[in-house]
N, C-alpha and C positions, 0 to 999 in steps of 0.2 A: 972574234964579233963581241960588241958591247953587250956585258952581261944584264945592265940594266932594264934589256928591253926584252924579257920574257912574256908574251903574249898568247892570250888565250882566246879560242875564238867560241870556246861552249857555249856561253849564252848568246850566241847569234843564231840566226834563222838562214843565214848568208853561206852559201856553198862551198866558201872558199876554205882552200886548207888551212890550218893551223902555221906549219913549216915556213909557206909561203911568206908570211908576214914577220918573219923573227930577222929582220934588219938591224945592222948595227945603228950603223946610223939610224790705161786706156783711158781712155779717159775718163776715169770713174774715180769717184773719191775710194782713195785705198787704204785710209786710215781706220781702223776700228774705234768707234767710239757711241758711247751711249747717243742716243740720238735726242736728247735732250741737253747736250752738253753745248756749250757758248764758249769761243775761242775768241781771241781778242783780233781784230782787224791786223794783218801784216802787209807789208808793202813788198808787191811783185813786178814782175814784167814779163809781157807775156816771148816764147820762144820756138816756135815752130809748132805752135798750140800747146806747150807745156809751160806751166807756171815753173819761175825760176827766180831765186833769190836775187837781188839786185846786188847784194854783199853779204859776208856769211851771218853776221847777230839779226837778220830779217827773216833768217829761213826757218820754217816752220814744217812739221814730218809733215802733215794733216795735207801739203803741197803735194806730194808724191801721188802721182795719180798715173796709170798708163798701162796699156793693155798690149801685149805681142799682138802682131798680125797672124792670122792663121785664117787662110782662104783654101776651102777644098775645092779641086778642078773635079772631082771625080762627080759621075751622075749617081742617082740614087733610083733602087728599084724597092718595092717593098715584096718581102720574098712572101711564100704562100704556105712555107711547111713550119713555120716557128708561131704561130701565134697562139698555141696553146700554153699555160703557164705550169705545166705540168714539168719537174725538172727532166724525168725520165724521156720528154720529147724533145728538148734539148739536147739531151744530152744522145739522143739516138742518132744525130745527125752523122752522117759518114765521115770517118774522119779523112778518108781520102780527097770528099771537099772541102776540107781545110788547109790541105795543101795547094789546091789548086789557084788560090789567090795569095800564094805564099811569094813575097818580091823579095827580088835580090838583096843579098848582103853582100856587103863590100867585107873579105874574108881575113882581109890584113887590119891589124890592130896596131895602133899604136902604144909601147912604150910607155909605162907610166915613172917618165922622167921627174924626179923630184932634185931638183938644185938647192944651193944654198940660200938663195933669194925666195925659194918656195917653201922650206921646210929646216927648221931649227932643231937638233934632236938636243934637248938638253937636259937629263932625268935629274943628274946631279950638277953637272957641271956645264960649260959653253961648249962643249966638243960638238962640231958639225960632220956631218958625212952625208954622202950622195948615195941614191938609188938608181936603180935600173931595172926593173923587172918588166915582164909581159904578162898581163891577165889572161891571156891564153893558156899559162900555165896550171893556171886556177881548177880544179876539177872537185868532185863530190861524188863518191859511191852511192853516197843515199838516193840522190835525185838524179844522178846519171848527167848532171854538167860538165860538161867538157871545158868551157869557155867563161869568162865572166864579162870580158869585156867584147861582147860580139852582138850583131841585131839579131836575137834569139825570140822576138814575139811574132807568132806567126800569121796572124792575121793583119797587122799594123797598117793602114793606109798610107802612114807618113815615110816610109821606107825610100831609097834611095831610085828616083825615076829615070835618072841619066843612065843608069847602068842598066843595058838589057840581057847581058853576059848571063846564061844560065848558073846557077850557082846550086849543082847537085848536092854536094856537101852540106850547106846550108838546108835546103828543101829538105833532106834526108834527118837532118839535125831535129829540125822544128817539127816533122812529123812523127821523130821519137817522140819527142816533148808531148805532142798533142795525143798521143797514146796514153802516156804515164798520165797525166791528167783526166783522160777519159776513164782510166782503169780507177784511180785514186775514184772518183766522183761517182762509178759505180756501184762502190762497194757498198755493204748496209750501211756499214759506219765508216767517216771517212776520217784519217788520221790525220788529225790535224796538223801537228808535227813534219809528217811527211809534204804536205799540202803546201805548209809555209818553205819549206827548204826548195824544193820543186817552184814556187810563185814569185822567191825572191828574186829571182832573175827576169820576170816577165812572163804574164799570162797571156795565152793566146786569147784574139777577140771573142773565139766563141764560147771558150769559157768562162769568160771574166764576169759575167753576172753572177753566176751560180757560185762563183769561189769568192767574190769580196762581201757576200749576202753571210755564206758561212764565216769566213773569217773575221767579220764584224760582231757573228754573234745573233743576227737577224733570224738566219736558220740555223736547224740543229744540225751537227754529224751526221744523225742518225736520219738514214734518207726515207724512210717510211713515214715519219711525221713531217716531213716537208710541205707538203701538200697542204695537208689540216692548216699548218700554224700559216702557211700563208695566206688562205681563206680567211682564216679569222683575226690578222693583223691588218689586212686588206678591208675586210668588213669593218673593224674597229677605226680606222681614221676615215673609211667614208660614212660611218654616222656619226664621227665628230665635224664634221662640216656643219651641218647646220647647228649645232651647237655654239662654235666658235667663230667659224664664218658668216655672221648673222649680218643685217641690215645697217646700212651708216646711223640711223636714227637710235636704234638698241646698243651702241657702243658707248664707252666712258670715254672721256678725254684722252687718258692716256692712251687707249688702244686707240682711237683716230688719228694722233701723233704716229703711232707705230705704222701705220696702215702707209700713212702720206710720206713716212720716210722708206719704206719698203716699194712704193709706188714709183717714187722717184729714183731709186737703186735699181731696179729690176730692168728696163731698158736700157742703162748703161752696164748691164754684165755681158759681159763675151761679144763687145758690139761686132768683134770681127768672124764671129763664128756665125754663119747664117742660124742655125739653130736656133738660138737664143734671142732671135731678133724676129722669131713669130709669135702672133698673139696670143695662138693656144697655148703654147710654151712659157711664154709670160705668166700669162693666168696661171697655169700651175706653179712656176716657179713662185709667184704672187703668195699663194693660199701656204703653200710649204712654210715658208717662211713667217707668216704672219701666224698660223695656228703653234708654229713652234716657239715664235717669241711669247702669245699669250698663257699656253703651256709651261713656260718657263721665266717665272717671274723674278726670279733673281740676277738675270740678266737681260731678259730680254732679248729684243732683235739688235744684234750691233753690224754696224757695216763690216761686210768683210764675211759674215755668214752666207752671204746672198752668192759669194764665190765658191766656198765649198760644198754647195747645194748642186753646182751644175756636172761636176764628174757621174754623181748620181743618175741625174736623169737621163744624161747621153748613154751611159754605158748600159740603163735598165732601158733602154730605146731599141740599144743595137741587139736584143733580144728578138725583136721583129721588124728591122729593117736591116737592111745592108749595109747602109750610110748615113749615122743619125747625123753628121753634119750638115747635109744637105739634102735631109730627106723633106716632103713636102709634109707637114704634120696635119694639115687641115683632111688628110685623105686616109688617116690611119683609124681604125675602129677605135670609138669613143672607148669602150670599155679596154681597150689595151691602154688607151692613155690614162684611164683610172690607176691600172695596176703600176704602171709608172711611178705616177704622182705618190701612191701610195708605197711602194716599194722604195722609192727616193726619199721621202720623208722618216720612214723608221731609221734606214741607213745612217742620213742626215744626224738623229737623235743618238745613234749609238755613237757615231765618231766625236760628238760634241761633247759626249758623258764623257770621254776620257781627255779631254783638254779643256772642259767647262771655265778653269779660272783663266783661260785666255782673255774671255769675254764678259768678266765679272767685273765689277766696280773697280776700276785703276787696272784691271787687268795684269795681277800679280804675274801669272802664266808666261806673259809674253816678255814682261820686263826681267822676270829670270832669264829666261832662253836668250833674251839681248846681251847680259852680263855674262852669260856662259859663252857666249860665240867671242865677244870682247877677250875674255880671259884664254879661249882658246886659241884665238887668232894672236895674243902676244904669245905663245909658246911655240906657234906652227909659224909665223912669218911676224918676228919682231920688228921687222925693219917699216913693213907695210904699215903695223899698227901705229908706229912712232910718225908714219906721215900723215895718216890720217889724223893722228892728235895732231900734229904741227898744222895743218890745216882747217884745224877745229870742227872735221866733220864726225859728229857723235855718231854713234850706231844707232842710235833711237831714232836721227833723220835717213838714213836709207834704209835699215834693216827692221823696221818694224813691220812693216808691210811684207817684208820675206817671213817674217813668224805667223802674221794676223791672217796671210792668205795664201801661207804654203809655199812660195813661190809660182802662183799660180798666173799672177802678171807679169814673170817675168820670162818663164817659158812656154814656147808654143801649145795652145791648148792639149793636142794629141799626145804631145808625151807628158802633160801631167797624168795623163790615164797610167802612165807606165811605171810614174813616180811612185804613185800611189800604191800600183802592187808589192812594191818593194813595202812600202809603210806600213802597208796592210799585214804581211810577213814578216812584221818587226816587234817585238813585244813593247815599244814605249816608239814606234816609228813617227808619229806626228810629234811628239813631245821631247822626244831625244835625238834620236838618229838626225832627224831634221835639222839640229843644228850642227851637225859635222855637214851635214850638205851645203848648207849655209859657208860653213868655212870653207869647203873645197870650192863653191860657187864664188866666193870674194876673191880669195888667192889666185883663181883661173887667171883673174884681170890685175894681178899683180904689178906686173912691170908697166902696163898702160897709167895704172892708176898713180904710180908713183912719179911718173910726172905731170900730173894734172894738178889744178889749185882748187881751190873748193867748189867756186861753181862748175866748173868742166868736171868735178868727181861726181857732183850730184846732177847732173846732167846723164852723167855716163851709166849711173849706178840706178836711174830713173827707167831707161831704156837700155840693158846691155844688148850687144849685137848677137841673141840667140833665135832670129827670126829663122834661117837656117839650119840649125841644129835638128839631127835626127836621131835616132835610137841609140845610135854609138855614143853620141856625147852624152848621154844620161847614163850609160854604162859606164865612160869612162869619168865623170864625176863620181858617180857612187863608188865605184872604185877605190878613187882618191879621199870619198867620205869615208869609208870601212875602215880604209887603210890608217886614216886620222884616229878613228876610233879605236883600233885595234892599238895604238901606239898611247894615247890618252885617256882611255875609260877608267883605269883604275886610279891618276894622277887627277884626272877630272871627277873625283867622285861625287861631287854637286851636280854633275848632269843627272843623275839618277834621285834625287832631292832636291828638299828646300833647304839642307845646310847654308846656302848663302845666305838667307833671308833670314835664321833664326837668329 
């Protein structure tokens, strides 16, 4: 075994054991920019509705905009048992009911095969070796996770609907995970580290709203204070509406420009998810974005933040409806929608507080992540990095949106919620671990990309073939990202700091 690769997982919340990793070897504007930016015109041509450069030098990253399609075929019913905002009423739902909707999972998981073309290990030399290990061998005594690369989200609507064979083992596994979440959340004080370890591999739909609020710091770990804080924060947001969301005649010119940009972006947000095409939800999203922009003048509203608000709306709506993706919002109690709006605003604020340099002038946070991704790819797959350079495919041209919108326009929306489960359980999930996820995402298409020239590379990366992805594809992606981080986290020390730009 190569002694250069002694790795530690002590700083991660992943339930992956340390020993496993010791190897020897839409159409919407997708670029984040201040709304008063003006770009010089570029020459483009239409191709299947996408803006494609006619040649390399005419390409501009602001032309990248596409959403993957998601169309839910499930019907929607509004439940009568979960209309209370009380955490206790949510958690009192029988665990057995969570398993009745558990869909069949595929228990056969693919091995993580990393060949020379996908991984070049060179700590101090150019030696390369290959690995083949199954994530099924991973486990954690703390969280009871038996495997990493399996479909473990017990109420997810995007499971494999073509496989109707009962999966007794999978149901038992998901039921056990649900019991663990219930036990953790029922306690007077939630053990945050245990919650993160358990949630790293996915959070059941029933518990996701509460867990997200706790992990973001919107709600305290102390259960006795949650209802009081919820009421206070919701009232604070409600009282801010007449103060900030004022009549058009009373707005300043900058505020009018901000609102105009938001009103352009909101209808184009997640165009293939029916929930976000309903007028009431668009009004909620507009108010959230406008008030956040006004209250944060250092960055203001930036295109891309509209995407980041949508997971919160859908997740918090799931506390009250069975399927938020297709529900009829106009039939929901307005008081419930007001709670969803307030909770979404505060959680979006908490999220952006941790990555605000992604949206300030010149967006230094995103620029830093792009540089980190490029350096990481040079270590992981130097041949792909060289091919991209030969084709003059700059990382800012295809990966800017990956950082700005956190792959939300490349991954089907229901799977984005699963990704955020892990990001929220990571210490710096959105700012650091996401870089490794993007590296794994790019390397996944390595063989195909190496056969393409510049225009085809850009067409492919604008809309990668992920429309049929399922939970197990995300698990595989995260397994690879975790592996890369285990190998390169120490060497890539700049991923934890701004040293690269000092």
